[in-house]
N, C-alpha and C positions, 0 to 999 in steps of 0.2 A: 193242070191248073190247081192252085191251092187257095182256098177261100176261107175266110174267117167270118162267122156269124155271131152277133151279139143280140141281146134283147131280153124279153121276159118269157112267160109261160107259153105264149103263142109261137115262139121260136124254139123253146125248150121241147115242146111236143106234148103238152097236157091234153088229156082225153084221147090220145092215140092209143092203138093197141100195143105198141111197143115203140117208145120214143127213140130208141137206139137205131131203129130201122124205118120208122114211119113218120117221124117229125119231118117238117119240110126241108131242113138242111140235109137230113139223112137221105131223103128221097131224091133231092137234087143231086147228091153225090152218086147214088146208084143209077139214076136215070140218064145222067149226062157224063158219067165217067170222070168225075173230078174229085179232088180231095177236099173235104170240108171239116173244119174244126168248129164245133158248136159250143160257144162259151156262154150261151144264154142261161138265165136262172129264173125260176118262178118268182114272181113278185119283184123282179129286178127293176130298178129305176133307170132312166136315161143317163143319169150321172154315172151309175155303175157301168152301163154298157159302154159309154164313152171311155171311162177309165180303163176298163178291161181291154178294150180294143187298143188303146194307146200302149198299155203295158205289154200286151202280147206282140204287137207289131214292132215295137222297139227292141224287144227281146229276140224276136225271130223275124227278120226282114224279108224272108223268102215268100211271104204271102203275095198273091197276085191280085186279090180283091178282098174288100170287107163290105159286108151288108149289115146295115144298122136300121132295123124296123123300130120306130119310136113307140115307146110304152106310155101308159098314162102319166100325164105331166105332174100330177100331184105327188107322186113318189119322189123321194130323195134318199140320201144316205149320209150317215155320220160316222166319223172315225172315233172309236171308243177304246182307248188303251191298246192301240195298235191293230184293232180289227174293225173292218167296215160293217156297218149294220144298215139294212134297208128299212126305210121309214115310209109308211103309207098313212098319211094323216087322217084320211076318211074312214079307215078300217076300224080304228079303235081297238086293235088286237093287243097292243102293248102299251106300257106307260109312255114310251117315246112317241108312239103314234098319237096318243091322246094329247101329249104335250105339244107336238107340232101342229095339231089341229087348231090350236088357238091362234096360230099365225097364218093358217091357210087362207088363200083367196085365189079365185081363178086368174086374177091379174098376175099373181105370182107365177102361176103355171105357164102362162104365155111367155113371160120374160125368160123363164128357165129353159123352155124349149128353144126359143130363138137363140139365146146365148150359148147353151150347151151344144146345139147343132153347129153354130158358127165356130166354136172352139174345135169341135171334132173335125169338121170338114177341112179347116185350115191346117190342123195338125196332120191330117192325112196327106194333104197337098205337100207339106214340108217333108214328109216321109216318102213321097212319091208313090203312094198306094192308091189305086183307083177305089172308089166307094160308091155305094148306092144307099140313099136314105129315103124313107117314106114312112108315113103313119100307118101302123098296124093296129095295135090296141090303143093308140092315142086318141082316136076319134076327134080330129081337129074341129069338126062341126060343133063340138061342145063349147068352143071358144070363139064362136062367130062374133059375139058382141065385143069381146076384148080385142080381137084382131081388127075389127072395124075402127076402134079407137086409134090404132096405129096407122092403118092404111088410109083413113079418111081425114086425118088431122090436117088442118089448113095452116098450121104455124101461126095461129092467131090468138092463142090462149083462151079460145071459146070451148071449154071442155064440157060445159052443160049442154051445148048443142048436140053433142054426140052421146049424151045420156050417161056420162061418167059419174059414178057415185062418189063424189069428192069427199063426202063425210066418212066413207069407208076406207079411203086410201090415205096412208100415213106419209104424205108427201106434199110439199108446197107447190104453188103455181109455177114458180120459176123452175124448180127442179122437174116438174111434170112436163113442161114444155121441152126441156132438154132431153128428158127420158123418151118422150114420144118420137122426137126427131132421131135420136140415136137408135131406137128399136126399129124404126122404119128403114134406116140405112142398113142395119144388120140383117133385117128380114129380106131386103132387096138383094144384098150380097149372097144370102143363102139361096135365094131363087136363081141367081146367076150360076151358082155352083151346082145346084141340084133342084131343078124345077119341081120335082115330085116330093120335096121334103115334107110338105103338109098335105100330101094326097092321102085320102082315106082308103086304104087298100081293101078294107072289109066291105064298105058300102059301094065303092066305085068298081070293085072287081069281084071279090069272093061271093058276095050276096046278090049279084045281078042274076037275072033269070037265065041269061045265056050260059054263065058258068055253072049255075046250079044244074041245068039240064045236061051240060057236057060232062060234068064229073059226078053227078048224082050224090052230092055230099050233104051231110047233115051236121048238126052240132052235138057234142057229147054232153055228159052229165053236168059239167061245170061251164058250159057255154063255149068251149073251144071247138075247133074243127075235128071231125073224125078223120080217118086215114085218107079218104078220098078228098076231103077238104085240104088236107096238108099236101096232097098231090097237086091240087090246083095252085097252092101257094108256091110249091117248088117250081112249077112251070112258069109262074108269074115272075119270080125273082130270077130264074134262069134266063128268061127273055130280056129282063132289064139289064143284065150284065153281059149279054151277048152270047149266051150258050145255045140259043135256039133261034 
């Protein structure tokens, strides 16, 4: 079985003793006897992960599965003179980060996650490649309010009832009504294709008392899992794609 993994530092293997052998994709390969190509990159955005997966899978259609753990939604990427650059608006590390911070809003993040995931999953379907998508470093709970605007909207233009900060959003009432209906439809389609796509793997699995006791894992210097934590993630994703 040949598997492609994409994502950010949590899939790349930050804080492991040796990411080539101790990242969760590497451990999944060794523990379950499968071939895994890990295309994750530290600080990578969901747009990068989706793009890399599509590029790799169209170039090499011999993969049997792709795993896409969602990263923080505020990240994005831009194409500058033929090279892709990762942007993290909240970090302020570069001029581009600071520039994009002026446009950042959690409402943007929610839309980006829903639409990027929709594009990704339907492209995988067209390619005939099975996939698994879930929130890893995304922390979907950070967007509880914004998601409620989408799921609780009654198609009545009563946006203040839901506590939407209309003065902060650069969109008219008519467009907002259309946007909420569209996002709800996209979100429901995503759930049909992948019910776990907004699951928080960290809080709902990795950090639970049961998993902590079973794997005796801790966090490393930068807040990523140690080797045992990556073992737990390897087993989690292996189960989700039918390896155990």
